[in-house]
N, CA and C of each residue as an Amber inpcrd file, in Angstrom:
protein
   696
 202.7000000  92.9230000  90.0420000 201.3380000  92.3960000  89.9020000
 200.6140000  93.2250000  88.8450000 199.4450000  92.7540000  88.4240000
 198.6640000  93.4360000  87.4070000 199.4390000  93.5460000  86.0990000
 200.1820000  92.4700000  85.7610000 200.8420000  92.3980000  84.4620000
 199.8700000  91.7300000  83.5070000 199.1980000  92.5460000  82.6830000
 198.1230000  92.0250000  81.8480000 198.6350000  91.3370000  80.5830000
 199.9570000  91.2200000  80.4500000 200.4840000  90.4750000  79.3110000
 200.2660000  88.9810000  79.5130000 200.0610000  88.5450000  80.7570000
 199.7510000  87.1430000  81.0520000 198.2550000  86.9910000  81.2660000
 197.7040000  85.9200000  80.7070000 196.2660000  85.6960000  80.8230000
 195.9280000  84.6560000  81.8850000 196.8330000  83.7210000  82.1230000
 196.5450000  82.6430000  83.0740000 197.6750000  82.5570000  84.0930000
 197.3520000  82.9080000  85.3420000 198.3590000  82.9310000  86.3970000
 198.3330000  81.6600000  87.2560000 197.3370000  80.8180000  87.0710000
 197.1500000  79.7220000  88.0310000 197.1790000  78.3260000  87.4330000
 197.3070000  78.2020000  86.1280000 197.2590000  76.8680000  85.5450000
 198.4150000  75.9940000  86.0340000 198.1260000  74.7100000  86.1800000
 199.1640000  73.7630000  86.5670000 199.8870000  73.1810000  85.3750000
 199.3690000  73.4650000  84.1760000 199.9960000  72.9710000  82.9500000
 201.0740000  73.9690000  82.5340000 202.2580000  73.7750000  83.0580000
 203.3140000  74.7460000  82.7910000 204.6690000  74.0400000  82.7570000
 205.4640000  74.3290000  81.7560000 206.8160000  73.7760000  81.6540000
 207.8050000  74.8630000  82.0490000 208.6550000  74.5520000  83.0270000
 209.5990000  75.5400000  83.5410000 211.0150000  74.9790000  83.4410000
 211.9080000  75.7480000  82.8890000 213.2910000  75.3070000  82.7710000
 213.9250000  75.1580000  84.1540000 214.7890000  74.1680000  84.2660000
 215.4650000  73.9310000  85.5380000 216.2760000  75.1500000  85.9760000
 216.9280000  75.8160000  85.0220000 217.7410000  76.9920000  85.3520000
 216.8900000  78.1100000  85.9540000 215.6410000  78.2230000  85.4700000
 214.7330000  79.2420000  86.0070000 214.3350000  78.8770000  87.4320000
 214.0170000  77.6030000  87.6560000 213.6660000  77.1340000  89.0000000
 214.7990000  77.4390000  89.9760000 216.0170000  77.0780000  89.5850000
 217.1690000  77.2750000  90.4700000 217.4420000  78.7530000  90.7300000
 217.0750000  79.5950000  89.7790000 217.2890000  81.0320000  89.9390000
 216.2180000  81.6890000  90.8020000 214.9690000  81.2470000  90.6530000
 213.8470000  81.9370000  91.2910000 213.5480000  81.4400000  92.7040000
 213.6700000  80.1460000  92.9520000 213.3140000  79.6050000  94.2680000
 213.9790000  80.3640000  95.4150000 215.2910000  80.6630000  95.3420000
 215.9090000  81.4140000  96.4470000 215.3170000  82.8110000  96.6330000
 214.7440000  83.3770000  95.5520000 214.1880000  84.7290000  95.6280000
 212.8030000  84.7650000  96.2560000 212.2450000  83.5960000  96.5240000
 210.9270000  83.5740000  97.1630000 211.0350000  83.8950000  98.6390000
 212.2520000  84.0820000  99.1230000 212.4580000  84.5900000 100.4770000
 212.0310000  83.6560000 101.5740000 212.0010000  82.3630000 101.3120000
 211.6310000  81.4150000 102.3560000 210.1410000  81.3250000 102.6010000
 209.3450000  82.0920000 101.8350000 207.8930000  82.0380000 102.0000000
 207.3750000  80.7090000 101.4780000 206.5230000  80.0650000 102.2390000
 205.9870000  78.7680000 101.8230000 204.7210000  78.9790000 101.0060000
 204.8390000  78.7650000  99.7160000 203.7010000  78.8870000  98.8250000
 203.0330000  77.5250000  98.6780000 201.7660000  77.5510000  98.3500000
 201.0570000  76.3000000  98.0950000 199.9520000  76.5690000  97.0850000
 199.5950000  75.5320000  96.3280000 198.4840000  75.6680000  95.3890000
 198.6970000  76.7770000  94.3870000 197.6250000  77.5170000  94.1450000
 197.6600000  78.5580000  93.1300000 198.5640000  79.7250000  93.5130000
 198.7080000  79.9880000  94.8080000 199.5650000  81.1000000  95.2200000
 201.0180000  80.8430000  94.8360000 201.4090000  79.5560000  94.7710000
 202.7740000  79.2390000  94.3380000 202.9620000  79.6560000  92.8860000
 201.9650000  79.3510000  92.0550000 202.0510000  79.7180000  90.6380000
 202.1730000  81.2350000  90.4830000 201.3440000  81.9650000  91.1990000
 201.3510000  83.4250000  91.0840000 202.6710000  83.9930000  91.5840000
 203.0910000  83.5410000  92.7730000 204.3370000  84.0370000  93.3450000
 205.5380000  83.7530000  92.4620000 205.5800000  82.5420000  91.9060000
 206.7000000  82.1660000  91.0490000 206.7230000  83.0050000  89.7750000
 205.5560000  83.2200000  89.1760000 205.4880000  84.0070000  87.9440000
 205.9060000  85.4560000  88.1810000 205.4690000  86.0250000  89.2890000
 205.8150000  87.4190000  89.5910000 207.3210000  87.5770000  89.7340000
 207.9390000  86.6610000  90.4760000 209.3900000  86.7160000  90.6570000
 210.1240000  86.4820000  89.3350000 209.5950000  85.5940000  88.5060000
 210.2290000  85.3060000  87.2150000 210.1880000  86.5220000  86.2980000
 209.0370000  87.1810000  86.2370000 208.9080000  88.3750000  85.4040000
 209.8060000  89.4920000  85.9150000 209.8690000  89.6370000  87.2470000
 210.7180000  90.6740000  87.8340000 212.1890000  90.4230000  87.5330000
 212.5570000  89.1470000  87.3850000 213.9490000  88.7910000  87.0910000
 214.2750000  88.9080000  85.6050000 213.2710000  89.2220000  84.7880000
 213.5090000  89.4230000  83.3640000 213.2360000  88.2190000  82.4890000
 212.7240000  87.1420000  83.0700000 212.4000000  85.9590000  82.2630000
 211.1200000  86.2090000  81.4740000 211.0000000  85.5430000  80.3420000
 209.8150000  85.6720000  79.5080000 208.9380000  84.4390000  79.6650000
 207.6440000  84.6680000  79.6120000 206.6720000  83.5790000  79.7350000
 205.8950000  83.4860000  78.4330000 205.9160000  82.3140000  77.8290000
 205.1540000  82.0820000  76.5980000 203.9020000  81.2920000  76.9440000
 202.7740000  81.7110000  76.3930000 201.5060000  81.0360000  76.6730000
 200.9750000  80.3740000  75.4010000 200.6100000  79.1220000  75.5230000
 200.0020000  78.3760000  74.4230000 198.5270000  78.1800000  74.7630000
 197.6110000  78.7200000  73.9720000 196.1820000  78.6350000  74.3070000
 195.6750000  77.1940000  74.3490000 194.8300000  76.9090000  75.3170000
 194.1210000  75.6290000  75.3480000 192.7580000  75.8650000  75.9780000
 191.8240000  74.9440000  75.7300000 190.4480000  75.1240000  76.1790000
 190.0670000  74.0260000  77.1640000 189.4710000  74.4350000  78.2690000
 188.9450000  73.4780000  79.2330000 187.5420000  73.0390000  78.7900000
 187.1550000  71.8690000  79.2180000 185.7820000  71.3990000  79.0030000
 185.1740000  71.0880000  80.3620000 183.8660000  71.0140000  80.3950000
 183.1840000  70.7290000  81.6550000 183.5570000  69.3440000  82.1710000
 183.6710000  69.2370000  83.4830000 183.9750000  67.9590000  84.1180000
 182.8150000  66.9840000  83.8720000 183.1600000  65.7600000  83.4960000
 182.1120000  64.7580000  83.2410000 182.0430000  63.7080000  84.3420000
 183.0050000  63.7050000  85.2570000 182.9490000  62.7600000  86.3780000
 183.7680000  63.3070000  87.5390000 183.4390000  62.8600000  88.7480000
 184.1600000  63.2990000  89.9310000 183.7830000  64.7110000  90.3420000
 184.4450000  65.1910000  91.3740000 184.1730000  66.5240000  91.8950000
 185.4670000  67.3230000  91.9910000 185.3360000  68.6150000  91.8850000
 186.5030000  69.4880000  91.9780000 187.0970000  69.4310000  93.3820000
 188.4100000  69.4320000  93.4460000 189.1090000  69.4420000  94.7310000
 189.4100000  70.8670000  95.2040000 188.9360000  71.8170000  94.4340000
 189.1820000  73.2140000  94.7790000 188.1820000  73.6650000  95.8420000
 188.6520000  73.7750000  97.0760000 187.7910000  74.2160000  98.1610000
 187.8560000  75.7200000  98.3480000 186.9380000  76.2760000  99.1310000
 186.9150000  77.7310000  99.3400000 188.1860000  78.2560000  99.9970000
 188.8810000  77.3830000 100.7590000 190.1020000  77.8470000 101.4210000
 191.1840000  78.2130000 100.4070000 191.1930000  77.5440000  99.2370000
 192.1740000  77.8810000  98.2060000 191.9240000  79.2920000  97.6720000
 190.6520000  79.5860000  97.4430000 190.2990000  80.9130000  96.9280000
 190.6340000  81.9820000  97.9590000 190.2790000  81.7070000  99.2260000
 190.5510000  82.6660000 100.2990000 192.0450000  82.9130000 100.4540000
 192.8240000  81.8300000 100.5100000 194.2760000  81.9680000 100.6660000
 194.8980000  82.7160000  99.4950000 194.3610000  82.4490000  98.3030000
 194.8850000  83.1170000  97.1190000 194.6080000  84.6140000  97.1550000
 193.3970000  84.9910000  97.5630000 193.0450000  86.4050000  97.6430000
 193.8850000  87.1170000  98.7020000 194.0930000  86.4540000  99.8360000
 194.9240000  87.0410000 100.8920000 196.3460000  87.2580000 100.3890000
 196.8680000  86.2560000  99.6760000 198.2240000  86.3640000  99.1330000
 198.3350000  87.5330000  98.1580000 197.3480000  87.6610000  97.2570000
 197.3730000  88.7370000  96.2610000 197.2850000  90.1070000  96.9310000
 196.4080000  90.2410000  97.9340000 196.2580000  91.5190000  98.6330000
 197.5360000  91.8980000  99.3720000 198.1520000  90.9120000 100.0440000
 199.4110000  91.1800000 100.7550000 200.5110000  91.5850000  99.7800000
 200.5490000  90.8840000  98.6510000 201.5660000  91.1770000  97.6450000
 201.3880000  92.5780000  97.0850000 200.1450000  92.9190000  96.7490000
 199.8820000  94.2400000  96.1760000 200.1960000  95.3380000  97.1850000
 199.8560000  95.1080000  98.4550000 200.1410000  96.0990000  99.4920000
 201.6430000  96.3070000  99.6380000 202.3990000  95.2090000  99.6280000
 203.8560000  95.3300000  99.7590000 204.4480000  96.0690000  98.5640000
 203.8790000  95.8500000  97.3680000 204.3570000  96.5560000  96.1820000
 204.0670000  98.0510000  96.2780000 202.8800000  98.3820000  96.7620000
 202.5210000  99.7910000  96.9110000 203.4220000 100.4870000  97.9200000
 203.7250000  99.7810000  99.0280000 204.5480000 100.3790000 100.0710000
 205.9930000 100.5630000  99.6250000 206.3990000  99.8550000  98.5790000
 207.7520000 100.0410000  98.0490000 207.8100000 101.1800000  97.0330000
 206.6550000 101.6380000  96.5940000 206.6140000 102.7090000  95.5990000
 206.9520000 104.0340000  96.2780000 207.9030000 104.7610000  95.7160000
 208.4080000 105.9550000  96.3920000 207.3340000 107.0160000  96.6090000
 206.4580000 107.2310000  95.6280000 205.4510000 108.2770000  95.8100000
 204.4520000 107.9030000  96.8960000 204.1450000 106.5950000  97.0280000
 203.2450000 106.1580000  98.1020000 203.8950000 106.4240000  99.4540000
 205.1950000 106.0990000  99.5680000 205.9220000 106.3950000 100.8050000
 205.9130000 107.8990000 101.0790000 206.1610000 108.6660000 100.0160000
 206.1730000 110.1210000 100.1560000 204.8260000 110.6290000 100.6530000
 203.7450000 110.0890000 100.0870000 202.4000000 110.5160000 100.4850000
 202.1160000 110.1600000 101.9430000 202.5750000 108.9800000 102.3860000
 202.3490000 108.5750000 103.7710000 203.1480000 109.4480000 104.7380000
 204.4000000 109.7200000 104.3860000 205.2150000 110.6140000 105.2140000
 204.6000000 112.0120000 105.2200000 204.1290000 112.4440000 104.0510000
 203.4620000 113.7390000 103.9720000 202.2030000 113.7920000 104.8110000
 201.4820000 112.6620000 104.8770000 200.2820000 112.6010000 105.7100000
 200.6050000 112.7730000 107.1810000 201.6900000 112.1170000 107.6160000
 202.1370000 112.2780000 109.0070000 202.5510000 113.7260000 109.2530000
 203.3000000 114.2870000 108.2880000 203.7220000 115.6750000 108.4140000
 202.5460000 116.6350000 108.4500000 201.5260000 116.3510000 107.6370000
 200.3260000 117.2000000 107.6190000 199.6160000 117.1690000 108.9640000
 199.5120000 115.9730000 109.5480000 198.8750000 115.8460000 110.8620000
 199.6610000 116.6190000 111.9120000 200.9930000 116.4710000 111.8750000
 201.8460000 117.2010000 112.8220000 201.6940000 118.7020000 112.6290000
 201.6140000 119.1360000 111.3730000 201.4690000 120.5620000 111.0950000
 200.1470000 121.1060000 111.6250000 199.0720000 120.3760000 111.4140000
 197.7560000 120.8390000 111.8670000 197.6690000 120.8750000 113.3900000
 198.2120000 119.8330000 114.0450000 198.1950000 119.7990000 115.5140000
 199.0750000 120.9160000 116.0700000 200.2580000 121.1040000 115.4670000
 201.1620000 122.1680000 115.9140000 200.5130000 123.5360000 115.7490000
 199.8670000 123.7420000 114.6080000 199.1990000 125.0160000 114.3550000
 198.1470000 125.2980000 115.4140000 197.4160000 124.2610000 115.7880000
 196.3630000 124.4220000 116.7980000 196.9450000 124.9500000 118.1060000
 198.0660000 124.3800000 118.5390000 198.6490000 124.7790000 119.8240000
 199.4280000 126.0910000 119.7220000 200.1340000 126.3060000 118.6140000
 200.8850000 127.5550000 118.4610000 199.9620000 128.7710000 118.4670000
 198.7540000 128.5950000 117.9640000 197.8280000 129.7350000 117.8710000
 197.3580000 130.2230000 119.2330000 197.5240000 129.3940000 120.2580000
 197.1840000 129.8550000 121.6080000 198.1780000 130.9070000 122.0970000
 199.3940000 130.8940000 121.5280000 200.4700000 131.7500000 122.0320000
 200.9190000 132.8220000 121.0480000 200.6720000 132.5860000 119.7540000
 201.2790000 133.4440000 118.7370000 200.2520000 133.9560000 117.7340000
 200.5770000 135.0570000 117.0270000 199.7090000 135.5210000 115.9380000
 199.5930000 134.4370000 114.8660000 198.5120000 134.4720000 114.1080000
 198.2200000 133.3950000 113.1590000 199.3440000 133.1640000 112.1580000
 199.8640000 134.2200000 111.5310000 200.8820000 134.0420000 110.4970000
 202.1620000 133.4190000 111.0530000 202.5990000 133.8520000 112.2400000
 203.8010000 133.2800000 112.8550000 203.5480000 131.8390000 113.2760000
 202.3820000 131.5810000 113.8430000 202.0280000 130.2100000 114.2360000
 201.9890000 129.3030000 113.0110000 201.4680000 129.8270000 111.9090000
 201.3760000 129.0570000 110.6650000 202.7710000 128.6880000 110.1640000
 203.6880000 129.6540000 110.1930000 205.0600000 129.4110000 109.7290000
 205.7690000 128.3760000 110.6020000 205.6420000 128.5030000 111.9240000
 206.3030000 127.5590000 112.8290000 205.7200000 126.1540000 112.6940000
 204.4360000 126.0610000 112.4090000 203.8150000 124.7470000 112.1980000
 204.3880000 124.0850000 110.9440000 204.6140000 124.8830000 109.9040000
 205.2300000 124.3500000 108.6850000 206.6300000 123.8320000 108.9900000
 207.4080000 124.6070000 109.7590000 208.7770000 124.1940000 110.1040000
 208.7800000 122.9140000 110.9370000 207.8220000 122.7810000 111.8220000
 207.7200000 121.5580000 112.6240000 207.4700000 120.3580000 111.7230000
 206.5940000 120.5260000 110.7440000 206.3120000 119.4480000 109.7910000
 207.5340000 119.1460000 108.9290000 208.3050000 120.1730000 108.5940000
 209.5030000 119.9780000 107.7740000 210.5170000 119.0980000 108.4960000
 210.6850000 119.3060000 109.8020000 211.5970000 118.4640000 110.5910000
 211.1380000 117.0100000 110.5440000 209.8360000 116.7970000 110.7080000
 209.2820000 115.4410000 110.6490000 209.4840000 114.8300000 109.2660000
 209.1870000 115.5940000 108.2290000 209.3090000 115.0810000 106.8620000
 210.7530000 114.7290000 106.5110000 211.6780000 115.5640000 106.9380000
 213.0920000 115.3020000 106.6520000 213.5450000 114.0050000 107.3170000
 213.1930000 113.8360000 108.5790000 213.6060000 112.6480000 109.3250000
 213.0300000 111.3790000 108.7140000 211.7180000 111.3600000 108.4720000
 211.0660000 110.1590000 107.9390000 211.4600000 109.8900000 106.4890000
 211.6740000 110.9440000 105.7250000 212.0890000 110.7620000 104.3300000
 213.4640000 110.1070000 104.2580000 214.3580000 110.5490000 105.1290000
 215.7080000 109.9870000 105.1240000 215.7250000 108.5410000 105.6080000
 214.8630000 108.2280000 106.5830000 214.8500000 106.8820000 107.1540000
 214.0570000 105.8870000 106.3150000 213.0440000 106.3800000 105.5550000
 212.1370000 105.4450000 104.8920000 211.9350000 105.7340000 103.4050000
 211.3990000 106.9230000 103.0820000 211.0510000 107.2070000 101.6870000
 212.2530000 107.0700000 100.7580000 213.3750000 107.6360000 101.1740000
 214.5940000 107.5880000 100.3570000 215.6720000 106.7710000 101.0610000
 215.2640000 105.6680000 101.6740000 216.2070000 104.8310000 102.4250000
 217.3290000 104.3010000 101.5400000 217.0350000 104.1000000 100.2460000
 218.0670000 103.6030000  99.3300000 219.1070000 104.6720000  99.0080000
 218.8160000 105.9340000  99.3610000 219.7660000 107.0300000  99.1600000
 220.0470000 107.7200000 100.4980000 219.9710000 106.9700000 101.5660000
 220.0530000 107.5110000 102.9270000 221.3110000 108.3450000 103.1340000
 221.1330000 109.4940000 103.7810000 222.2480000 110.3940000 104.0400000
 223.0610000 109.8940000 105.2240000 224.3750000 110.0500000 105.1490000
 225.1890000 109.6970000 106.3130000 225.1490000 110.8410000 107.3220000
 225.5770000 110.5560000 108.5440000 225.4600000 111.5210000 109.6420000
 226.1680000 112.8370000 109.3260000 227.2920000 112.7520000 108.6270000
 228.0610000 113.9480000 108.3120000 227.3200000 114.8630000 107.3480000
 226.5270000 114.2820000 106.4700000 225.8390000 115.0720000 105.4390000
 224.5140000 115.6520000 105.9240000 223.9910000 115.1450000 107.0470000
 222.6480000 115.5380000 107.4930000 222.5100000 117.0350000 107.7630000
 223.4190000 117.6960000 108.5410000 223.2240000 119.1350000 108.8020000
 223.1340000 119.9710000 107.5290000 224.0700000 119.7230000 106.5960000
 224.0670000 120.4790000 105.3430000 222.8040000 120.1970000 104.5400000
 222.4220000 118.9270000 104.4820000 221.2440000 118.5550000 103.7060000
 219.9610000 119.0710000 104.3520000 219.9530000 119.1710000 105.6870000
 218.7520000 119.6940000 106.3450000 218.5440000 121.1640000 105.9880000
 219.6510000 121.9140000 105.9470000 219.5460000 123.3200000 105.5270000
 219.0670000 123.3950000 104.0800000 219.6490000 122.5400000 103.2420000
 219.2340000 122.4980000 101.8340000 217.7770000 122.0650000 101.7210000
 217.3700000 121.1320000 102.5870000 215.9890000 120.6540000 102.6220000
 215.0340000 121.8080000 102.9050000 215.4190000 122.6620000 103.8680000
 214.5910000 123.8230000 104.1900000 214.5240000 124.7920000 103.0210000
 215.6620000 124.9680000 102.3490000 215.6860000 125.8980000 101.2160000
 214.8360000 125.3820000 100.0590000 214.9430000 124.0670000  99.7790000
 214.1330000 123.5100000  98.6930000 212.6610000 123.4580000  99.0690000
 212.3940000 123.4380000 100.3780000 210.9990000 123.4880000 100.8320000
 210.4520000 124.9050000 100.7630000 211.3420000 125.8570000 100.4010000
 210.9250000 127.2490000 100.3480000 209.7460000 127.4750000  99.4210000
 209.7220000 126.7400000  98.2960000 208.5920000 126.8710000  97.3780000
 207.2880000 126.5050000  98.0420000 207.3060000 125.4090000  98.7960000
 206.1050000 124.9800000  99.5070000 205.7330000 125.9710000 100.6060000
 206.7650000 126.4850000 101.3100000 206.5020000 127.4610000 102.3770000
 205.8420000 128.7090000 101.8050000 206.3670000 129.1930000 100.6770000
 205.7940000 130.3890000 100.0380000 204.3520000 130.1240000  99.6170000
 204.1190000 128.9510000  99.0280000 202.7660000 128.5890000  98.5930000
 201.8090000 128.5750000  99.7800000 202.2110000 127.8790000 100.8420000
 201.3290000 127.7400000 102.0020000 201.1290000 129.0720000 102.7210000
 202.2320000 129.8250000 102.8960000 202.1230000 131.0990000 103.6000000
 201.2740000 132.0860000 102.7980000 201.3790000 132.0330000 101.4760000
 200.5700000 132.9190000 100.6300000 199.0890000 132.5910000 100.7570000
 198.7810000 131.2990000 100.7560000 197.3790000 130.8860000 100.9150000
 196.8430000 131.3480000 102.2630000 197.6710000 131.1950000 103.3210000
 197.2460000 131.6240000 104.6580000 197.0300000 133.1350000 104.7080000
 197.9410000 133.8940000 104.0900000 197.8370000 135.3510000 104.1040000
 196.6120000 135.8260000 103.3280000 196.4420000 135.2860000 102.1300000
 195.2940000 135.6810000 101.3050000 193.9880000 135.2990000 101.9980000
 193.9750000 134.0940000 102.5740000 192.7650000 133.6490000 103.2600000
 192.4190000 134.5190000 104.4420000 193.4290000 134.8180000 105.2770000
 193.1720000 135.6500000 106.4600000 192.7670000 137.0650000 106.0650000
 193.4050000 137.5970000 105.0140000 193.1520000 138.9810000 104.6060000
 191.7870000 139.1620000 103.9510000 191.4300000 138.2560000 103.0550000
 190.2230000 138.4610000 102.2530000 189.0180000 137.6480000 102.7270000
 189.2660000 136.5780000 103.4760000 188.1470000 135.7690000 103.9800000
 188.0100000 135.9130000 105.4840000 189.1490000 135.8890000 106.1820000
 189.1300000 136.0470000 107.6260000 189.2850000 134.7290000 108.3650000
 189.3670000 134.8440000 109.6850000 189.4700000 133.6750000 110.5540000
 188.1820000 133.5480000 111.3560000 187.4680000 132.4700000 111.1380000
 186.2280000 132.2460000 111.8770000 185.9210000 130.7510000 111.9050000
 185.0790000 130.3630000 112.8360000 184.7420000 128.9520000 113.0270000
 183.8230000 128.4570000 111.9180000 184.1510000 127.2770000 111.3970000
 183.3190000 126.6540000 110.3690000 182.3390000 125.6590000 110.9640000
 182.7880000 124.8730000 111.9220000 181.9360000 123.8460000 112.5180000
 182.4110000 123.5420000 113.9320000 181.4700000 123.2620000 114.8030000
 181.7620000 122.8390000 116.1730000 181.4200000 121.3650000 116.3320000
 182.2150000 120.6440000 117.1180000 181.9620000 119.2190000 117.3370000
 182.6010000 118.7970000 118.6580000 182.4070000 117.5480000 119.0120000
 182.9760000 117.0210000 120.2520000 183.9990000 115.9380000 119.9500000
 185.0850000 115.9160000 120.7210000 186.1120000 114.8790000 120.6350000
 186.3220000 114.3250000 122.0310000 185.9440000 113.0470000 122.2130000
 186.0430000 112.4000000 123.5260000 185.3350000 113.2220000 124.6030000
 184.1770000 113.7440000 124.2320000 183.3750000 114.4800000 125.1960000
 183.7870000 115.9270000 125.3940000 184.8060000 116.3720000 124.6850000
 185.2750000 117.7500000 124.8140000 184.8830000 118.5600000 123.5770000
 184.5290000 119.8100000 123.7990000 184.1430000 120.6800000 122.6930000
 185.3570000 121.0110000 121.8300000 185.1760000 120.9780000 120.5280000
 186.2440000 121.3140000 119.5850000 185.6240000 122.0340000 118.3990000
 186.4680000 122.6240000 117.5870000 185.9550000 123.3560000 116.4250000
 186.9650000 123.3110000 115.2870000 186.4500000 123.5220000 114.0910000
 187.2890000 123.6140000 112.8960000 187.0600000 124.9890000 112.2960000
 188.1470000 125.7400000 112.1270000 187.9810000 127.0930000 111.5980000
 188.6800000 127.2450000 110.2530000 188.5690000 128.4420000 109.6880000
 189.1420000 128.6830000 108.3660000 190.6660000 128.5980000 108.3770000
 191.2940000 128.8490000 109.5260000 192.7490000 128.7430000 109.6150000
 193.2270000 127.3400000 109.2990000 192.5390000 126.3380000 109.8500000
 192.8820000 124.9420000 109.5610000 192.6030000 124.6190000 108.0950000
 191.5380000 125.2000000 107.5520000 191.2000000 124.9700000 106.1430000
 192.2990000 125.5220000 105.2310000 192.8250000 126.7110000 105.5520000
 193.9200000 127.2730000 104.7590000 195.1420000 126.3520000 104.8190000
 195.3840000 125.7760000 105.9930000 196.5330000 124.8820000 106.1630000
 196.3900000 123.6390000 105.2890000 195.1950000 123.0560000 105.2710000
 194.9610000 121.8480000 104.4750000 195.1490000 122.1430000 102.9860000
 194.5850000 123.2540000 102.5230000 194.7330000 123.6300000 101.1070000
 196.2070000 123.8420000 100.7660000 196.9260000 124.5060000 101.6590000
 198.3420000 124.7620000 101.4310000 199.1750000 123.4990000 101.4120000
 198.8660000 122.5680000 102.3190000 199.6000000 121.2990000 102.3880000
 199.4350000 120.5170000 101.0930000 198.1950000 120.4100000 100.6160000
 197.9270000 119.6500000  99.3920000 198.6060000 120.2950000  98.1890000
 198.5360000 121.6200000  98.1090000 199.1420000 122.3320000  96.9820000
 200.6640000 122.2190000  97.0030000 201.2440000 122.3590000  98.1900000
 202.6970000 122.3230000  98.3120000 203.2930000 120.9400000  98.1770000
 202.4780000 119.8960000  98.3140000 202.9720000 118.5200000  98.2700000
 203.6540000 118.2070000  96.9400000 203.0920000 118.6930000  95.8390000
 203.6450000 118.3780000  94.5230000 205.0160000 119.0370000  94.3290000
 205.1610000 120.2560000  94.8180000 206.4680000 120.8990000  94.7630000
 207.4770000 120.1170000  95.6040000 207.0740000 119.7030000  96.7930000
 207.9880000 118.9940000  97.6850000 208.5120000 117.7070000  97.0590000
 207.6260000 116.9240000  96.4430000 208.0660000 115.6550000  95.8580000
 209.1030000 115.9050000  94.7700000 208.8650000 116.8950000  93.9370000
 209.8250000 117.2360000  92.8820000 211.1560000 117.6850000  93.4810000
 211.0910000 118.5700000  94.4740000 212.3150000 119.1320000  95.0520000
 213.1210000 118.0890000  95.8120000 212.4420000 117.2660000  96.6320000
 213.1640000 116.2620000  97.4160000 213.8200000 115.2340000  96.5010000
 213.1150000 114.8500000  95.4540000 213.5940000 113.7980000  94.5570000
 214.7640000 114.2730000  93.6950000 214.8150000 115.5650000  93.3920000
 215.8270000 116.0690000  92.4600000 216.9820000 116.8220000  93.1290000
 216.7730000 117.3030000  94.3600000 217.8140000 118.1220000  94.9830000
 218.3980000 117.5270000  96.2660000 217.5740000 116.8470000  97.0670000
 218.0580000 116.3420000  98.3590000 218.5450000 114.9080000  98.2390000
 217.6600000 114.0140000  97.8100000 218.0210000 112.5980000  97.6930000
 218.2010000 112.2520000  96.2110000 219.1460000 112.9260000  95.5880000
 219.4180000 112.6680000  94.1750000 220.0260000 111.2820000  94.0150000
 219.7650000 110.6750000  92.8460000 220.4150000 109.4030000  92.5400000
 221.9150000 109.6240000  92.4160000 222.6540000 108.7610000  93.0880000
 224.1130000 108.8930000  93.0450000 224.6550000 108.2930000  91.7510000
């Protein structure tokens, strides 16, 4: 979508070769298109298949009789189709998948850190929270983000160790931020609030974790893409 080389995605004045029709229709995946959404869907699949679209300019004039048959439902259906299509395209993009998996891992890390700190010193709790997130990230990355390069069961133990080693850059980054923050700024409450009627607080320890997660994310994407789930 958003191929700006085409200016008109919805015109009905279009000549299509039979060979293109026979090639593209099966790729529509059984989805029933209608009206303008059919034009858009067909063009997207055609461009993705490598076909070229030539446009010949023409000018419309104002209607001089009758009424337009274009009702609001056509516009609504078309917008819904475009939004669904764009969302599906985004979800297929590897970095978007990586960011979503990273978001889940970040949440797991922050929640883990909260509970580990009840039992352990801050630095040890911080490290174990990172490791907990690493387990989550490895599992979800293998099942979803890099599903096209999915590891077989035999390779998982070795790759998990390698995954931890390649995550070492992120661990060092995050642990350094936590150490510097605790040493030079300290651990103290930033804000108090309520969650479902219960008192809660956000302190500098959680802030160090968030900064570390965001900073380490860029290293992780590079390392996972080049060392763990390499293109075969």
